[in-house]
Structures are given as C-alpha cells and as structure tokens.
C-alpha positions as CSV (number, residue, x, y, z in Angstrom):
1,M,197.7,69.6,98.2
2,R,198.6,66.7,100.6
3,D,202.2,66.8,99.4
4,E,202.4,70.6,100.0
5,I,201.1,70.2,103.5
6,D,203.6,67.3,104.2
7,E,206.4,69.6,103.0
8,Y,205.3,72.3,105.4
9,L,205.3,69.8,108.2
10,I,208.8,68.6,107.3
11,V,210.1,72.2,107.2
12,A,208.4,73.0,110.5
13,T,209.9,69.9,112.2
14,A,213.3,70.8,110.8
15,E,213.1,74.4,112.0
16,L,211.9,73.3,115.5
17,T,214.7,70.7,115.7
18,A,217.2,73.4,114.8
19,A,215.7,75.7,117.4
20,R,215.9,73.0,120.1
21,Q,219.6,72.4,119.2
22,T,220.3,76.1,119.5
23,L,218.5,76.2,122.9
24,A,220.4,73.2,124.1
25,Q,223.7,74.8,123.2
26,S,222.7,78.0,125.0
27,I,221.7,76.1,128.1
28,R,224.9,74.1,128.1
29,S,227.1,77.2,127.7
30,Y,225.1,79.2,130.3
31,P,227.5,80.5,133.0
32,T,227.4,78.9,136.4
33,P,226.2,79.2,139.1
34,I,222.6,79.0,138.2
35,S,220.1,80.2,140.8
36,G,216.5,79.4,140.8
37,C,215.6,83.0,140.2
38,D,217.8,83.5,137.1
39,A,215.2,84.9,134.7
40,Q,217.3,84.5,131.5
41,F,218.1,80.8,132.3
42,N,214.4,80.1,133.2
43,H,213.4,81.8,129.9
44,L,215.7,79.4,128.0
45,L,214.1,76.4,129.8
46,A,210.6,77.7,129.0
47,Q,211.5,78.2,125.4
48,R,212.8,74.6,125.2
49,K,209.6,73.3,126.7
50,K,207.5,75.2,124.1
51,V,209.7,73.8,121.3
52,D,209.4,70.2,122.7
53,R,205.6,70.5,122.9
54,A,205.4,71.8,119.4
55,L,207.6,68.9,118.1
56,A,205.4,66.4,120.1
57,A,202.3,67.9,118.6
58,L,203.7,67.6,115.1
59,A,204.7,63.9,115.7
60,A,201.4,62.9,117.3
61,E,198.5,61.3,115.4
62,P,195.6,63.8,115.4
63,F,192.3,62.7,116.8
64,V,189.5,63.5,114.4
65,P,186.1,62.9,115.9
66,T,183.5,61.4,113.6
67,P,180.3,63.3,113.4
68,R,177.2,61.9,115.0
69,H,175.1,63.2,112.2
70,P,176.7,62.4,108.9
71,D,174.2,64.6,107.1
72,P,172.8,67.6,109.0
73,R,169.4,67.0,107.4
74,E,169.2,63.5,108.9
75,R,168.4,63.1,112.6
76,I,169.9,59.6,112.8
77,E,173.1,59.1,114.7
78,S,176.0,57.3,113.0
79,R,176.6,54.8,115.9
C-alpha cells in the first residue's frame, strides 16, 4: 500500500508541476499593459499561488502528533 500511495504522490507532483509550467507560460504571454484590476491576469496569479501551495504541502514533512493516551482505557499520559 505504501508504494501505491507514493506513486499517487509522484503523479500528483508531476501534474501540479505541469500545471505550474502552463500557468507560467500563460502569465509570460499575457498581453501588456497589465492593470491592477485585470481579473483574468489576477486569476492566473491566484491559480499559480494555489498550485505553489499544493506543491509545498506535498513536499513538506507532515506533523503527526503522538497521542497523550496510547490506550484509551488507560488514564496515563505518554509523556
């Protein structure tokens, strides 16, 4: 199962990287002048930020908290 999940993460990273490259090309080729209220350009920037955040989340080490009570029947903390 671990290999299957790793494969999904590899595919997700590859797809997000491709999406980022497509967005970068769209932003580079966007006609000038660009005004601050250009909704289409701002949408491209917002999409790029979402993709960047998703890529960062996939690359980050997850924080998994340890339970304070290893066994729910025990009332002893695991510190």
